[in-house]
N, C-alpha and C positions, 0 to 999 in steps of 0.2 A: 439502431444500427449495430451490426456485429462485424468486426474486422479481424482478420487473421494476418499477423505479421510473422513471417518466417525469418530466422536469423535475428531474433529480438534481442539477443545478448551481444550482437555485433555492433560495430561502430554506428552505421547509419540506422540500423534497426532499432537500437536503444534510443538514439536521439529522436527518431520519428515517433516511437511509442510514447516517450516522455512528453513530446510536444502535443501529440494527438490527445492524450489524456488531460492535458491542461486547457485545451481549446474547446472541446465539445463534450457532450455527455452521452456517448454511445452506450448501448446496453452492456457491451463488453468488448474488450480488446484481448484477444488471445495471442500470446507469443510463444513460439516454439524455437528451440535451438538445441543442437547436440553438444554444445560446449567442447568442441574439439580443441586440440592442443597446438594448433598452428601458431598461436601466440598465447600469452599469459592468461590462463583460465581465471586467475584471481581477479583480473580486470573485468572479465565478463561477469563474474559473480557479483562484483561491486555494482555493475550496471543493473543487474537483475534485482539486487536488494532495493535499489531506489524504486524500480517499477512496481515491485511487490507491495510497496506501501499503499498503493492505490487499490482499493477493493474491486474496482472494475477491470483490473488486469489479472489475467489467469495465465500461468506459465506451465508448459509441458516440456520436459527434457526428451526430445524426440529428434531423430535424424530423418530428414525428408526422404531419405532412401528407404525408410521402413514403411513399406506399402500398407500393411495392416493397421498400424497405429495412425498413419496419416488419414486413412479412410475413416477410422473411428472418430477422429476429431472433427472432420468435415461433417459426418453424419450427425454428430451430437449438436453442433452449433448452428448449422445452416447459415453460413456467412453471407453478408451482403457484398463485401469486398475482400480481396486477398492481395496482399503486397508481399511478393516473394523476393526477399533479400538474402536468403540463405544460399551460400555458395562457398566452395573452396576458393579462397582469395589468393592473390599473389602471382604476379606475372613471372618473376624469376623462379619462384618455387615450382612452377609448372614444368620447368625443364627437367628436374630430377624426380618429380612425383606426378607424372601425367595421369596415372590411374585414378587418383583422387578427384581429378576434374571430371572424369567420365562418370564416376560414381555419384558425385554430389550435383555437379552442374548440369549434367545431361539426364541421367536416370532419376535423380532426385527431383529435378524440375518436371520430368514427365509425370511423376506421382502427383505433384501439385496441380498441373494443368488438367490432368485426367479427372481429378476429383472436383476441380472447379467447374468442369463441364457437367459432370454427373450430378452435382448438387446445385446447379443453376445459379451461380453467383452472378452479380450484376456486371462485374468487371474484374479481370485479373491484371494487376500491375506487377511487372517483374523487372528485376535488375539486369540490364545488359551492361555494356561498358564501352568507353571510348576505344578500348583495345580492338574492337571489331574493325576499325578503320585501317589498322596497320600503318605502315609508312605512307605518308601522303604529302603532297606539296600544294594542294589546292585548299587554301584557308580563307575564311573560317569554314570548317567542315559542316555541310548541311546533311540532314538525315537522308537525303536522296543520293548522296555520294556513294560511289562503289565501295564496297567493304572487302578487305583482304587481310584478315588477321595474321599476325606474325608468330603467334605462339598458341599452345593448346588452350590456354585460358581464354584468349580472344575467340578461338574457334568454338569453344563450348558455348559462349554467349551468342555467337552467330547461329549456332544450331538452335538455341532457345528461340531466337527470332523466327527461324524457319518453321519450327514446330508450332509456334503460335499462329503463324499464317495458315498452316494446315488446319488447326483446330477451329479457326474462324471460318475458313472456307467450307469445311464439312459439317461443323457442329454449331456454327454461329456463336461461338464464344468470343465475347468482346475482350480484347487484349491490348494493353499499352506497354511497350518496351521502353525502359528508361536507361539511356546511355549516359552513365555517370562519368564525369571528368575530374579526376584527382581531388577527391573530397578530403578536407582536413578540418580540424577544429577540436573542441573539447571532447574528451573521451576517445580520442583518435587511436587508430591502430599503431602499435609501436614499431611495426615493420615499414611504415611509410615515411617519406623524407622528413616532413615537418617534425613529427614526434621523435624520430630517430636522431635528428640533429640536436634537438633540445636535450634528449636523454644522454647523448654523447658528451655534451658539455658538463652536465651535472655528475655524471658517472665517471668522468675523466677517461672516456673511451675515444679512440680515433674514429673519426667519421670518414668513410670512404666516399669520395665525390666522383661518381662515375662520369665518363665522357668529359672529364676535366671541368665539369660545371656548365657545359654548353647546352644541356637539356633546356627545353622550354615546355612549360606545363600550364594548362588552363586550370589553375587552382580554384576550387569552388568551396566556399565556406559551408560547413554542415548546417549552420543556423539558417542559411538561405535555402539549402536543399530541403530541409524538413518543411519549411513554409510553402515551398513550391509543391511538394508531395501532398500536403494537406489541401491546398487549393485544387489540385487535380481531382481529388476525391469529392470535394464539395461541388466542383463544376464538371463532374464526370459526364453530364449530358451534352456538354459542348465538344466532347472528344469524338473523333471518328471511331467507328466500331473496331477498326484495327489500325494501330499507329505506332510509330517510333518517335521518341522525343529525346533530344539532347538535354542533359541537365548540367549546365555549365555557366560560368561567369562571362564567357566571351571576352576575357581579358588575360591572354597568355603572358606569363612572366618567366624570365630566365632564372635558373637556380641561383645564379650569382646575385640577383636582386633580392631574393629571399634571404640569402646570407647577410647582405647589407642591412636588411630590416631587422634581422636577429641581433646584429651587433648593437643596434640601438637599445636592446634589452640586455646587453652585456652577455649574450649567448655566443661564446667563441670557442667551440671545441677544436682540438687539433685535427687538421684535415689532411687526408692522404688522397691525392688525385690519382684517378685510375682511368683506363681506356673505356670505351663503350662496352656495356654488358650486352651480350648477344640477344637477350630477350627484350631489351628496352626499345622504346620508340623515341626518335629524336625530338619530335614536337607534337603536342596536342593543342588544338585550338578549335573549339566548336562554336557553331552559330546557335544562339538560344532564341532567335526571333520567333520560332514556332511555338515553343512552350510559353513564352511571355505573352504572346497574342491570346493564348487560351486562358491563362491564369490572371493576366493583367498585373503580374508581379513586376514591380518597378525598382525598388530600392535594394540593391545588393550592398552588403556590408563592405566598407573599405578594407583593403587587404591588410594594411598596417593595424587597424583596429582588431581584425579577426586573428591576426598573429599574436597580438598582445593578449587577447582573451585565451588563446591556446597556451601561451606561456604562463599566464596567471593560473589557469587550471592545473597545469603540471606542478607548479610550485606549491599549490594548495594540497595536492593529492600525493605528491611524492617526496617533498622535502620536510 
């Protein structure tokens, strides 16, 4: 089995590659990443250093927007599966840097799906986002719910889903979109709430609590996410040829509750409350019944345990 993971130095990409290499014995796992500077490159290099210890992992520093290099990698390895996790991340960042989302999330994605078709992979899995739903009041959100993204990041993911539908309709390429909901955990992105909150405490920084802490998020532990992704590959024959799946815990939590759990670990940064940030969604809460039926995944990690693991990881790697 040959698997390509784009965004392999990223948060979910790294954790998935690491889990994949520990669970099965594929011929090869190829990871590509452009190591952009959206957040600390040193963190990405630390992730890669771990992956490179496994001889079955091969890494290429490539931007998915590079048409020639992407084609060359596909031609060389003849992948069975592709997991496209490479993207310009960040909802708020998209307000000031919209072009980056067009280049990576739309044009880059097209290079991946075009070569997936050309080289006859068995299935393309690609990262979408809960951001495609936009503001909504009908919870939990099912995959069939109307989508109306609020920002260009969410719009770029909506376009990915529409492009995938066209590629299936005309070229019979099997595609599965993965709508991730607020993933957190070890090796997490420093720009996201959990890691930013922990970092603010230890670095003596002020943590800005937007919307006065009234946000609600469907926090999903990365350890559960990678297990579900692994099961989707193993059970790929159970999937519809074209489908969208929510990847979430189906257990929304208010940010105030996260802060209380952090206090149990004595994580207490100075907090500055602020109004709603214009790119933010008030609440995310997805239904995971569809993906659980396919994978038969049952045991999600308890939130407090997952937060403790995240804090432990931070203390080990940054203190």
